[in-house]
Biopython code that builds the backbone (N, CA, C, O; Angstrom):
import numpy as np
from Bio.PDB.StructureBuilder import StructureBuilder

atoms = [
    (1, "MET", "N", (1.060, -0.972, 0.149)),
    (1, "MET", "CA", (0.095, 0.190, -0.149)),
    (1, "MET", "C", (0.999, 1.344, 0.110)),
    (1, "MET", "O", (0.267, 2.303, 0.355)),
    (2, "ASN", "N", (1.834, 1.580, 0.151)),
    (2, "ASN", "CA", (2.693, 2.331, 0.593)),
    (2, "ASN", "C", (3.685, 2.545, -0.847)),
    (2, "ASN", "O", (4.231, 3.638, -0.995)),
    (3, "ASP", "N", (3.901, 1.351, -1.984)),
    (3, "ASP", "CA", (4.193, 1.330, -2.427)),
    (3, "ASP", "C", (3.832, 2.526, -3.732)),
    (3, "ASP", "O", (4.127, 2.330, -4.911)),
    (4, "VAL", "N", (3.012, 4.000, -3.113)),
    (4, "VAL", "CA", (3.043, 4.124, -4.484)),
    (4, "VAL", "C", (4.288, 5.515, -4.941)),
    (4, "VAL", "O", (4.567, 6.449, -4.189)),
    (5, "THR", "N", (4.838, 5.308, -6.269)),
    (5, "THR", "CA", (5.231, 6.609, -6.691)),
    (5, "THR", "C", (4.692, 7.460, -7.304)),
    (5, "THR", "O", (3.845, 7.104, -8.125)),
    (6, "PHE", "N", (5.017, 9.066, -7.113)),
    (6, "PHE", "CA", (4.441, 10.522, -7.579)),
    (6, "PHE", "C", (4.765, 10.713, -8.536)),
    (6, "PHE", "O", (5.987, 10.855, -8.534)),
    (7, "THR", "N", (4.203, 10.849, -9.790)),
    (7, "THR", "CA", (4.436, 10.743, -11.235)),
    (7, "THR", "C", (5.189, 12.869, -11.594)),
    (7, "THR", "O", (4.419, 13.826, -11.681)),
    (8, "GLU", "N", (6.082, 12.932, -11.663)),
    (8, "GLU", "CA", (6.631, 14.512, -12.397)),
    (8, "GLU", "C", (5.969, 15.496, -13.275)),
    (8, "GLU", "O", (6.192, 16.615, -13.736)),
    (9, "CYS", "N", (4.701, 14.233, -13.313)),
    (9, "CYS", "CA", (3.699, 14.941, -15.002)),
    (9, "CYS", "C", (3.118, 16.132, -14.486)),
    (9, "CYS", "O", (2.630, 16.026, -13.360)),
    (10, "GLU", "N", (3.061, 17.136, -14.992)),
    (10, "GLU", "CA", (2.885, 18.333, -14.976)),
    (10, "GLU", "C", (1.130, 18.209, -14.711)),
    (10, "GLU", "O", (0.497, 19.258, -14.597)),
    (11, "PHE", "N", (0.497, 17.027, -14.634)),
    (11, "PHE", "CA", (-0.784, 16.693, -14.418)),
    (11, "PHE", "C", (-1.273, 16.050, -12.622)),
    (11, "PHE", "O", (-2.369, 15.851, -12.099)),
    (12, "GLY", "N", (0.099, 15.897, -12.147)),
    (12, "GLY", "CA", (-0.136, 15.124, -11.149)),
    (12, "GLY", "C", (-0.954, 15.915, -10.070)),
    (12, "GLY", "O", (-1.899, 15.365, -9.505)),
    (13, "ALA", "N", (-0.539, 17.389, -9.744)),
    (13, "ALA", "CA", (-1.626, 17.750, -8.737)),
    (13, "ALA", "C", (-2.840, 18.083, -8.898)),
    (13, "ALA", "O", (-3.580, 18.792, -8.215)),
    (14, "ASP", "N", (-3.060, 17.317, -10.204)),
    (14, "ASP", "CA", (-4.773, 18.079, -9.976)),
    (14, "ASP", "C", (-5.172, 16.637, -10.243)),
    (14, "ASP", "O", (-6.032, 16.362, -11.080)),
    (15, "MET", "N", (-4.282, 15.350, -9.232)),
    (15, "MET", "CA", (-5.583, 14.256, -9.130)),
    (15, "MET", "C", (-6.322, 14.728, -8.076)),
    (15, "MET", "O", (-7.439, 15.156, -8.366)),
    (16, "VAL", "N", (-6.015, 14.756, -7.035)),
    (16, "VAL", "CA", (-7.181, 14.972, -6.282)),
    (16, "VAL", "C", (-7.828, 16.305, -5.844)),
    (16, "VAL", "O", (-8.620, 16.323, -4.901)),
    (17, "PRO", "N", (-7.510, 17.361, -6.490)),
    (17, "PRO", "CA", (-9.067, 18.125, -6.692)),
    (17, "PRO", "C", (-10.116, 17.796, -7.940)),
    (17, "PRO", "O", (-11.282, 18.180, -8.032)),
    (18, "TYR", "N", (-9.389, 16.998, -8.846)),
    (18, "TYR", "CA", (-10.536, 15.593, -9.782)),
    (18, "TYR", "C", (-11.017, 14.834, -8.736)),
    (18, "TYR", "O", (-12.213, 14.549, -8.676)),
    (19, "MET", "N", (-10.434, 14.572, -8.126)),
    (19, "MET", "CA", (-10.817, 13.195, -7.135)),
    (19, "MET", "C", (-12.368, 13.417, -7.056)),
    (19, "MET", "O", (-13.421, 12.888, -7.411)),
    (20, "TYR", "N", (-11.725, 14.894, -6.145)),
    (20, "TYR", "CA", (-13.028, 15.893, -5.128)),
    (20, "TYR", "C", (-14.122, 16.669, -5.846)),
    (20, "TYR", "O", (-15.080, 17.104, -5.207)),
    (21, "ALA", "N", (-14.006, 16.857, -7.171)),
    (21, "ALA", "CA", (-14.846, 16.998, -8.503)),
    (21, "ALA", "C", (-14.386, 19.086, -8.044)),
    (21, "ALA", "O", (-15.076, 19.979, -8.536)),
    (22, "GLU", "N", (-13.377, 19.350, -7.249)),
    (22, "GLU", "CA", (-13.154, 20.498, -7.448)),
    (22, "GLU", "C", (-12.214, 21.660, -8.582)),
    (22, "GLU", "O", (-11.887, 22.846, -8.556)),
    (23, "LEU", "N", (-12.059, 20.545, -9.469)),
    (23, "LEU", "CA", (-11.524, 21.449, -10.569)),
    (23, "LEU", "C", (-12.507, 22.174, -11.857)),
    (23, "LEU", "O", (-13.659, 21.857, -12.154)),
    (24, "PRO", "N", (-11.682, 23.192, -12.466)),
    (24, "PRO", "CA", (-12.750, 23.616, -13.408)),
    (24, "PRO", "C", (-13.147, 22.776, -14.262)),
    (24, "PRO", "O", (-12.348, 21.857, -14.441)),
    (25, "ALA", "N", (-14.403, 22.722, -15.070)),
    (25, "ALA", "CA", (-14.972, 22.421, -16.103)),
    (25, "ALA", "C", (-13.728, 21.977, -17.045)),
    (25, "ALA", "O", (-13.563, 20.758, -17.042)),
    (26, "LYS", "N", (-12.812, 22.712, -17.857)),
    (26, "LYS", "CA", (-11.659, 23.228, -18.871)),
    (26, "LYS", "C", (-11.008, 21.311, -18.166)),
    (26, "LYS", "O", (-11.105, 20.164, -18.602)),
    (27, "LYS", "N", (-10.309, 22.039, -16.764)),
    (27, "LYS", "CA", (-9.202, 21.587, -16.471)),
    (27, "LYS", "C", (-9.658, 19.770, -15.969)),
    (27, "LYS", "O", (-8.844, 18.850, -15.890)),
    (28, "SER", "N", (-10.856, 19.694, -15.751)),
    (28, "SER", "CA", (-11.326, 18.936, -15.575)),
    (28, "SER", "C", (-11.130, 17.466, -16.660)),
    (28, "SER", "O", (-11.050, 16.253, -16.467)),
    (29, "ALA", "N", (-11.111, 18.401, -17.888)),
    (29, "ALA", "CA", (-11.793, 17.281, -19.107)),
    (29, "ALA", "C", (-10.156, 17.679, -19.743)),
    (29, "ALA", "O", (-9.707, 16.891, -20.575)),
    (30, "ALA", "N", (-9.333, 18.830, -19.363)),
    (30, "ALA", "CA", (-8.226, 18.168, -20.097)),
    (30, "ALA", "C", (-7.460, 17.196, -18.975)),
    (30, "ALA", "O", (-6.388, 16.788, -19.423)),
    (31, "PHE", "N", (-7.677, 16.850, -17.978)),
    (31, "PHE", "CA", (-6.593, 15.710, -16.600)),
    (31, "PHE", "C", (-7.248, 14.345, -17.147)),
    (31, "PHE", "O", (-6.555, 13.336, -17.015)),
    (32, "GLU", "N", (-8.817, 14.179, -17.893)),
    (32, "GLU", "CA", (-9.282, 13.213, -18.101)),
    (32, "GLU", "C", (-8.869, 12.470, -19.337)),
    (32, "GLU", "O", (-8.671, 11.258, -19.424)),
    (33, "ALA", "N", (-8.740, 13.634, -20.549)),
    (33, "ALA", "CA", (-7.666, 12.874, -21.570)),
    (33, "ALA", "C", (-6.166, 12.642, -21.602)),
    (33, "ALA", "O", (-5.307, 12.355, -22.436)),
    (34, "HIS", "N", (-6.273, 12.960, -20.010)),
    (34, "HIS", "CA", (-4.258, 13.149, -20.116)),
    (34, "HIS", "C", (-4.188, 11.064, -19.356)),
    (34, "HIS", "O", (-3.678, 9.945, -19.294)),
    (35, "LEU", "N", (-5.353, 12.201, -18.942)),
    (35, "LEU", "CA", (-4.930, 10.569, -18.091)),
    (35, "LEU", "C", (-5.917, 8.728, -19.156)),
    (35, "LEU", "O", (-6.101, 7.572, -18.775)),
    (36, "LEU", "N", (-6.178, 9.310, -20.199)),
    (36, "LEU", "CA", (-5.859, 8.035, -21.693)),
    (36, "LEU", "C", (-4.663, 8.119, -22.109)),
    (36, "LEU", "O", (-4.319, 7.219, -22.875)),
    (37, "LEU", "N", (-3.649, 9.177, -21.772)),
    (37, "LEU", "CA", (-2.353, 9.085, -22.546)),
    (37, "LEU", "C", (-1.317, 8.327, -21.768)),
    (37, "LEU", "O", (-0.622, 7.408, -22.201)),
    (38, "CYS", "N", (-1.311, 8.902, -20.412)),
    (38, "CYS", "CA", (-0.725, 8.679, -19.260)),
    (38, "CYS", "C", (-0.495, 7.892, -18.143)),
    (38, "CYS", "O", (-0.697, 8.153, -16.957)),
    (39, "SER", "N", (0.249, 6.236, -19.017)),
    (39, "SER", "CA", (0.152, 5.699, -17.982)),
    (39, "SER", "C", (0.739, 5.116, -16.402)),
    (39, "SER", "O", (0.500, 4.056, -15.824)),
    (40, "ALA", "N", (1.715, 6.451, -15.947)),
    (40, "ALA", "CA", (2.021, 6.878, -14.858)),
    (40, "ALA", "C", (1.326, 7.051, -13.750)),
    (40, "ALA", "O", (1.153, 6.502, -12.662)),
    (41, "CYS", "N", (0.748, 8.584, -14.737)),
    (41, "CYS", "CA", (-0.756, 9.063, -14.085)),
    (41, "CYS", "C", (-1.755, 8.041, -14.032)),
    (41, "CYS", "O", (-1.928, 7.615, -12.890)),
    (42, "THR", "N", (-2.534, 7.464, -15.004)),
    (42, "THR", "CA", (-3.092, 6.228, -14.437)),
    (42, "THR", "C", (-3.165, 5.428, -13.508)),
    (42, "THR", "O", (-4.161, 4.993, -12.930)),
    (43, "ASP", "N", (-1.525, 5.117, -13.276)),
    (43, "ASP", "CA", (-1.603, 4.305, -12.104)),
    (43, "ASP", "C", (-1.999, 4.895, -10.646)),
    (43, "ASP", "O", (-2.647, 4.397, -9.725)),
    (44, "GLU", "N", (-1.225, 6.410, -10.826)),
    (44, "GLU", "CA", (-1.142, 6.831, -9.298)),
    (44, "GLU", "C", (-1.990, 7.458, -8.727)),
    (44, "GLU", "O", (-1.985, 7.992, -7.618)),
    (45, "PHE", "N", (-3.535, 7.330, -10.318)),
    (45, "PHE", "CA", (-4.892, 8.083, -10.279)),
    (45, "PHE", "C", (-5.619, 7.116, -9.359)),
    (45, "PHE", "O", (-6.298, 7.465, -8.393)),
    (46, "ALA", "N", (-5.386, 5.730, -9.796)),
    (46, "ALA", "CA", (-5.693, 4.877, -9.780)),
    (46, "ALA", "C", (-5.427, 3.996, -8.299)),
    (46, "ALA", "O", (-6.218, 3.210, -7.778)),
    (47, "SER", "N", (-4.366, 4.300, -7.915)),
    (47, "SER", "CA", (-4.077, 4.230, -6.428)),
    (47, "SER", "C", (-4.775, 5.096, -5.174)),
    (47, "SER", "O", (-5.402, 4.665, -4.207)),
    (48, "LEU", "N", (-4.527, 6.111, -5.444)),
    (48, "LEU", "CA", (-4.971, 7.553, -5.064)),
    (48, "LEU", "C", (-7.000, 7.107, -4.622)),
    (48, "LEU", "O", (-7.321, 7.026, -3.436)),
    (49, "SER", "N", (-8.039, 6.890, -5.715)),
    (49, "SER", "CA", (-9.065, 6.125, -5.781)),
    (49, "SER", "C", (-9.273, 4.753, -4.594)),
    (49, "SER", "O", (-9.920, 4.830, -3.550)),
    (50, "ASN", "N", (-8.749, 3.896, -4.954)),
    (50, "ASN", "CA", (-8.323, 2.887, -4.176)),
    (50, "ASN", "C", (-8.205, 3.097, -2.525)),
    (50, "ASN", "O", (-8.865, 2.409, -1.747)),
    (51, "ALA", "N", (-7.247, 4.173, -2.076)),
    (51, "ALA", "CA", (-7.438, 4.162, -1.247)),
    (51, "ALA", "C", (-8.274, 5.051, -0.390)),
    (51, "ALA", "O", (-8.826, 4.926, 0.703)),
    (52, "ARG", "N", (-8.154, 6.123, -1.405)),
    (52, "ARG", "CA", (-9.909, 6.977, -0.477)),
    (52, "ARG", "C", (-11.151, 5.855, -0.886)),
    (52, "ARG", "O", (-12.253, 5.986, -0.353)),
    (53, "TYR", "N", (-11.015, 5.263, -1.408)),
    (53, "TYR", "CA", (-12.367, 3.494, -1.486)),
    (53, "TYR", "C", (-12.839, 3.208, -0.270)),
    (53, "TYR", "O", (-13.829, 3.501, 0.401)),
    (54, "GLU", "N", (-10.990, 1.968, -0.063)),
    (54, "GLU", "CA", (-11.024, 1.861, 1.423)),
    (54, "GLU", "C", (-11.399, 2.721, 2.754)),
    (54, "GLU", "O", (-11.685, 2.176, 3.820)),
    (55, "VAL", "N", (-11.357, 4.358, 2.533)),
    (55, "VAL", "CA", (-11.277, 5.013, 3.811)),
    (55, "VAL", "C", (-12.963, 5.045, 4.037)),
    (55, "VAL", "O", (-13.460, 4.749, 5.123)),
    (56, "TYR", "N", (-13.812, 5.467, 2.797)),
    (56, "TYR", "CA", (-15.109, 5.220, 2.430)),
    (56, "TYR", "C", (-15.996, 4.052, 3.089)),
    (56, "TYR", "O", (-16.829, 3.953, 3.989)),
    (57, "ASP", "N", (-15.278, 3.111, 2.024)),
    (57, "ASP", "CA", (-16.206, 1.442, 2.980)),
    (57, "ASP", "C", (-15.636, 0.937, 4.791)),
    (57, "ASP", "O", (-16.212, 0.251, 5.635)),
    (58, "TRP", "N", (-14.683, 1.438, 4.809)),
    (58, "TRP", "CA", (-14.290, 1.724, 6.231)),
    (58, "TRP", "C", (-15.466, 2.325, 7.078)),
    (58, "TRP", "O", (-16.241, 1.556, 7.647)),
    (59, "LYS", "N", (-15.660, 4.116, 7.202)),
    (59, "LYS", "CA", (-16.254, 4.707, 7.016)),
    (59, "LYS", "C", (-17.727, 4.014, 7.474)),
    (59, "LYS", "O", (-18.283, 4.058, 8.571)),
    (60, "LYS", "N", (-18.146, 3.359, 6.220)),
    (60, "LYS", "CA", (-19.970, 3.003, 5.771)),
    (60, "LYS", "C", (-19.623, 1.645, 7.097)),
    (60, "LYS", "O", (-20.111, 1.838, 8.210)),
    (61, "LEU", "N", (-19.015, 0.706, 6.922)),
    (61, "LEU", "CA", (-18.896, -0.358, 7.374)),
    (61, "LEU", "C", (-19.207, -0.153, 9.647)),
    (61, "LEU", "O", (-20.032, -0.454, 10.509)),
    (62, "GLU", "N", (-17.633, 0.659, 9.472)),
    (62, "GLU", "CA", (-17.869, 1.326, 11.099)),
    (62, "GLU", "C", (-18.712, 2.213, 11.269)),
    (62, "GLU", "O", (-18.478, 2.749, 12.352)),
    (63, "PHE", "N", (-19.566, 2.655, 10.781)),
    (63, "PHE", "CA", (-20.210, 4.382, 11.498)),
    (63, "PHE", "C", (-21.056, 4.429, 10.675)),
    (63, "PHE", "O", (-21.650, 5.450, 11.021)),
    (64, "ASP", "N", (-21.293, 4.257, 10.272)),
    (64, "ASP", "CA", (-22.978, 4.733, 9.602)),
    (64, "ASP", "C", (-24.260, 4.594, 10.176)),
    (64, "ASP", "O", (-25.278, 5.282, 10.100)),
    (65, "GLY", "N", (-23.798, 2.859, 11.154)),
    (65, "GLY", "CA", (-25.129, 2.067, 11.700)),
    (65, "GLY", "C", (-25.173, 2.994, 13.527)),
    (65, "GLY", "O", (-25.977, 2.717, 14.417)),
    (66, "LEU", "N", (-24.290, 3.849, 13.590)),
    (66, "LEU", "CA", (-23.831, 4.620, 15.075)),
    (66, "LEU", "C", (-25.001, 5.629, 14.344)),
    (66, "LEU", "O", (-25.215, 6.086, 13.222)),
    (67, "ALA", "N", (-25.752, 5.694, 15.994)),
    (67, "ALA", "CA", (-26.582, 6.548, 16.511)),
    (67, "ALA", "C", (-25.809, 8.169, 16.654)),
    (67, "ALA", "O", (-25.176, 8.359, 17.693)),
    (68, "THR", "N", (-25.862, 9.230, 15.693)),
    (68, "THR", "CA", (-24.925, 10.484, 15.667)),
    (68, "THR", "C", (-25.380, 10.627, 17.561)),
    (68, "THR", "O", (-26.124, 9.965, 18.285)),
    (69, "PRO", "N", (-24.487, 11.837, 17.797)),
    (69, "PRO", "CA", (-24.872, 11.739, 19.396)),
    (69, "PRO", "C", (-25.269, 13.307, 19.562)),
    (69, "PRO", "O", (-24.560, 14.152, 19.016)),
    (70, "THR", "N", (-26.324, 13.660, 20.262)),
    (70, "THR", "CA", (-26.376, 15.079, 20.177)),
    (70, "THR", "C", (-25.705, 15.808, 22.043)),
    (70, "THR", "O", (-25.570, 15.332, 23.171)),
    (71, "PHE", "N", (-25.527, 16.834, 21.534)),
    (71, "PHE", "CA", (-24.666, 17.932, 22.452)),
    (71, "PHE", "C", (-25.382, 18.486, 22.879)),
    (71, "PHE", "O", (-25.872, 19.094, 21.927)),
    (72, "GLU", "N", (-26.051, 18.865, 24.026)),
    (72, "GLU", "CA", (-26.659, 19.980, 24.911)),
    (72, "GLU", "C", (-25.433, 21.018, 25.593)),
    (72, "GLU", "O", (-24.546, 20.452, 26.233)),
    (73, "ALA", "N", (-25.380, 22.538, 25.458)),
    (73, "ALA", "CA", (-24.659, 22.867, 26.147)),
    (73, "ALA", "C", (-25.875, 24.392, 26.970)),
    (73, "ALA", "O", (-25.899, 25.555, 26.565)),
    (74, "PRO", "N", (-26.471, 23.978, 27.804)),
    (74, "PRO", "CA", (-27.134, 24.608, 29.094)),
    (74, "PRO", "C", (-26.701, 25.829, 29.179)),
    (74, "PRO", "O", (-25.596, 26.056, 29.672)),
    (75, "PHE", "N", (-28.028, 27.463, 28.404)),
    (75, "PHE", "CA", (-27.372, 28.162, 28.664)),
    (75, "PHE", "C", (-28.521, 29.533, 28.826)),
    (75, "PHE", "O", (-29.387, 29.624, 27.956)),
    (76, "GLU", "N", (-28.493, 30.479, 29.854)),
    (76, "GLU", "CA", (-29.818, 30.958, 29.981)),
    (76, "GLU", "C", (-29.894, 32.543, 28.947)),
    (76, "GLU", "O", (-29.017, 33.382, 29.151)),
    (77, "SER", "N", (-30.887, 32.796, 27.978)),
    (77, "SER", "CA", (-30.598, 34.006, 27.786)),
    (77, "SER", "C", (-31.539, 34.849, 27.795)),
    (77, "SER", "O", (-32.612, 34.715, 28.383)),
    (78, "GLY", "N", (-31.242, 35.630, 27.238)),
    (78, "GLY", "CA", (-32.888, 36.542, 28.086)),
    (78, "GLY", "C", (-32.190, 37.615, 28.598)),
    (78, "GLY", "O", (-31.014, 37.613, 28.960)),
    (79, "PRO", "N", (-33.295, 38.912, 28.617)),
    (79, "PRO", "CA", (-31.854, 39.822, 29.360)),
    (79, "PRO", "C", (-32.358, 40.079, 30.885)),
    (79, "PRO", "O", (-32.166, 41.111, 31.527)),
    (80, "GLU", "N", (-33.110, 38.804, 31.365)),
    (80, "GLU", "CA", (-32.926, 38.812, 32.618)),
    (80, "GLU", "C", (-32.109, 37.802, 33.432)),
    (80, "GLU", "O", (-32.133, 37.758, 34.662)),
    (81, "HIS", "N", (-31.155, 36.740, 32.395)),
    (81, "HIS", "CA", (-29.931, 37.031, 32.919)),
    (81, "HIS", "C", (-28.572, 37.255, 32.341)),
    (81, "HIS", "O", (-27.500, 36.666, 32.203)),
    (82, "ILE", "N", (-28.979, 38.065, 32.150)),
    (82, "ILE", "CA", (-27.259, 39.287, 32.139)),
    (82, "ILE", "C", (-27.627, 40.208, 32.968)),
    (82, "ILE", "O", (-28.650, 40.840, 33.233)),
    (83, "ALA", "N", (-26.001, 40.099, 33.493)),
    (83, "ALA", "CA", (-26.426, 41.053, 34.770)),
    (83, "ALA", "C", (-26.040, 42.326, 34.408)),
    (83, "ALA", "O", (-25.323, 42.722, 33.490)),
    (84, "PRO", "N", (-26.523, 42.790, 35.117)),
    (84, "PRO", "CA", (-27.225, 44.616, 35.108)),
    (84, "PRO", "C", (-25.423, 45.544, 34.872)),
    (84, "PRO", "O", (-24.302, 45.468, 35.375)),
    (85, "THR", "N", (-25.978, 46.180, 34.026)),
    (85, "THR", "CA", (-24.323, 47.549, 34.314)),
    (85, "THR", "C", (-24.523, 48.375, 34.996)),
    (85, "THR", "O", (-25.558, 48.220, 35.644)),
    (86, "TRP", "N", (-23.957, 49.313, 35.197)),
    (86, "TRP", "CA", (-24.274, 50.537, 36.185)),
    (86, "TRP", "C", (-25.126, 51.446, 35.665)),
    (86, "TRP", "O", (-25.829, 52.116, 36.422)),
    (87, "VAL", "N", (-25.204, 51.647, 33.835)),
    (87, "VAL", "CA", (-26.217, 52.170, 33.719)),
    (87, "VAL", "C", (-27.978, 51.563, 34.078)),
    (87, "VAL", "O", (-28.809, 52.207, 34.719)),
    (88, "ASP", "N", (-28.156, 50.422, 33.568)),
    (88, "ASP", "CA", (-28.986, 49.604, 34.669)),
    (88, "ASP", "C", (-28.993, 49.804, 36.032)),
    (88, "ASP", "O", (-30.083, 50.058, 36.546)),
    (89, "LYS", "N", (-27.764, 49.728, 36.907)),
    (89, "LYS", "CA", (-28.671, 50.288, 38.171)),
    (89, "LYS", "C", (-28.785, 51.212, 38.537)),
    (89, "LYS", "O", (-29.324, 51.437, 39.621)),
    (90, "MET", "N", (-28.233, 52.257, 37.624)),
    (90, "MET", "CA", (-29.136, 53.917, 38.259)),
    (90, "MET", "C", (-29.826, 53.866, 37.327)),
    (90, "MET", "O", (-29.925, 55.085, 37.188)),
    (91, "ARG", "N", (-30.541, 53.382, 36.361)),
    (91, "ARG", "CA", (-31.771, 53.769, 35.839)),
    (91, "ARG", "C", (-33.265, 53.311, 36.814)),
    (91, "ARG", "O", (-34.448, 53.649, 36.762)),
    (92, "GLU", "N", (-32.367, 52.266, 37.781)),
    (92, "GLU", "CA", (-33.459, 51.908, 38.823)),
    (92, "GLU", "C", (-33.362, 52.560, 39.745)),
    (92, "GLU", "O", (-34.396, 53.015, 40.233)),
    (93, "ALA", "N", (-32.289, 52.811, 40.246)),
    (93, "ALA", "CA", (-32.466, 53.397, 41.359)),
    (93, "ALA", "C", (-33.168, 54.575, 41.184)),
    (93, "ALA", "O", (-33.919, 54.784, 42.137)),
    (94, "PHE", "N", (-33.213, 55.555, 40.192)),
    (94, "PHE", "CA", (-33.628, 56.885, 39.733)),
    (94, "PHE", "C", (-35.325, 56.668, 39.319)),
    (94, "PHE", "O", (-36.154, 57.576, 39.389)),
    (95, "TRP", "N", (-35.613, 55.278, 38.884)),
    (95, "TRP", "CA", (-36.575, 55.179, 37.712)),
    (95, "TRP", "C", (-36.934, 53.960, 38.848)),
    (95, "TRP", "O", (-37.036, 52.965, 38.130)),
    (96, "GLY", "N", (-37.130, 53.610, 39.977)),
    (96, "GLY", "CA", (-37.634, 52.507, 40.440)),
    (96, "GLY", "C", (-38.677, 52.137, 41.552)),
    (96, "GLY", "O", (-38.812, 53.288, 41.967)),
    (97, "SER", "N", (-38.941, 51.905, 41.802)),
    (97, "SER", "CA", (-40.334, 51.675, 42.510)),
    (97, "SER", "C", (-40.872, 53.180, 43.392)),
    (97, "SER", "O", (-41.959, 53.750, 43.290)),
    (98, "TRP", "N", (-39.858, 53.493, 44.130)),
    (98, "TRP", "CA", (-40.510, 55.089, 44.527)),
    (98, "TRP", "C", (-40.204, 56.059, 43.407)),
    (98, "TRP", "O", (-41.198, 56.657, 42.996)),
    (99, "ALA", "N", (-39.194, 56.316, 42.890)),
    (99, "ALA", "CA", (-38.621, 57.816, 42.148)),
    (99, "ALA", "C", (-40.117, 57.856, 41.364)),
    (99, "ALA", "O", (-40.643, 58.958, 41.516)),
    (100, "VAL", "N", (-40.777, 57.091, 40.712)),
    (100, "VAL", "CA", (-41.934, 57.769, 39.659)),
    (100, "VAL", "C", (-43.133, 58.167, 40.462)),
    (100, "VAL", "O", (-43.534, 59.329, 40.407)),
    (101, "PRO", "N", (-43.733, 57.260, 41.214)),
    (101, "PRO", "CA", (-44.814, 57.771, 42.368)),
    (101, "PRO", "C", (-44.554, 59.155, 43.096)),
    (101, "PRO", "O", (-45.422, 59.965, 43.423)),
    (102, "GLY", "N", (-43.379, 59.249, 43.259)),
    (102, "GLY", "CA", (-43.104, 59.961, 44.061)),
    (102, "GLY", "C", (-42.937, 61.591, 44.026)),
    (102, "GLY", "O", (-42.981, 62.467, 44.889)),
    (103, "ILE", "N", (-42.640, 61.567, 42.065)),
    (103, "ILE", "CA", (-42.464, 62.814, 41.296)),
    (103, "ILE", "C", (-43.935, 62.866, 40.889)),
    (103, "ILE", "O", (-44.197, 63.980, 40.436)),
    (104, "ALA", "N", (-44.821, 62.169, 40.895)),
    (104, "ALA", "CA", (-46.087, 62.532, 40.488)),
    (104, "ALA", "C", (-46.508, 63.349, 41.217)),
    (104, "ALA", "O", (-47.093, 64.407, 40.982)),
    (105, "PHE", "N", (-46.117, 62.706, 42.461)),
    (105, "PHE", "CA", (-47.328, 63.238, 43.953)),
    (105, "PHE", "C", (-46.928, 64.698, 44.013)),
    (105, "PHE", "O", (-47.452, 65.449, 44.835)),
]
sb = StructureBuilder()
sb.init_structure("model")
sb.init_model(0)
sb.init_chain("A")
sb.init_seg("    ")
for serial, (resi, resn, name, xyz) in enumerate(atoms, 1):
    if name == "N":
        sb.init_residue(resn, " ", resi, " ")
    sb.init_atom(name, np.array(xyz, "f"), 0.0, 1.0, " ", f" {name:<3s}", serial, name[0])
structure = sb.get_structure()
């Protein structure tokens, strides 16, 4: 499995992006045409594809049957759970329960 030799071909850097459909259409078509002509790139691409498939197959067999865990982070939200600022304290002191009726009287 570790006997993969990377080619010095100009298309060598396009193999992984091609495999994940990340190449533009024009570059992808050029890479496909190149694979028909270059046996070194074809062999290397086959090795990379095989390794990718083995990881995919392992994931499918080992993990797809497992339930996805859920995580809950309890947190308090809303204005009643926010620590009052000094402005809030001043506002409450002047406009609290005694200030409005006192001014109205």
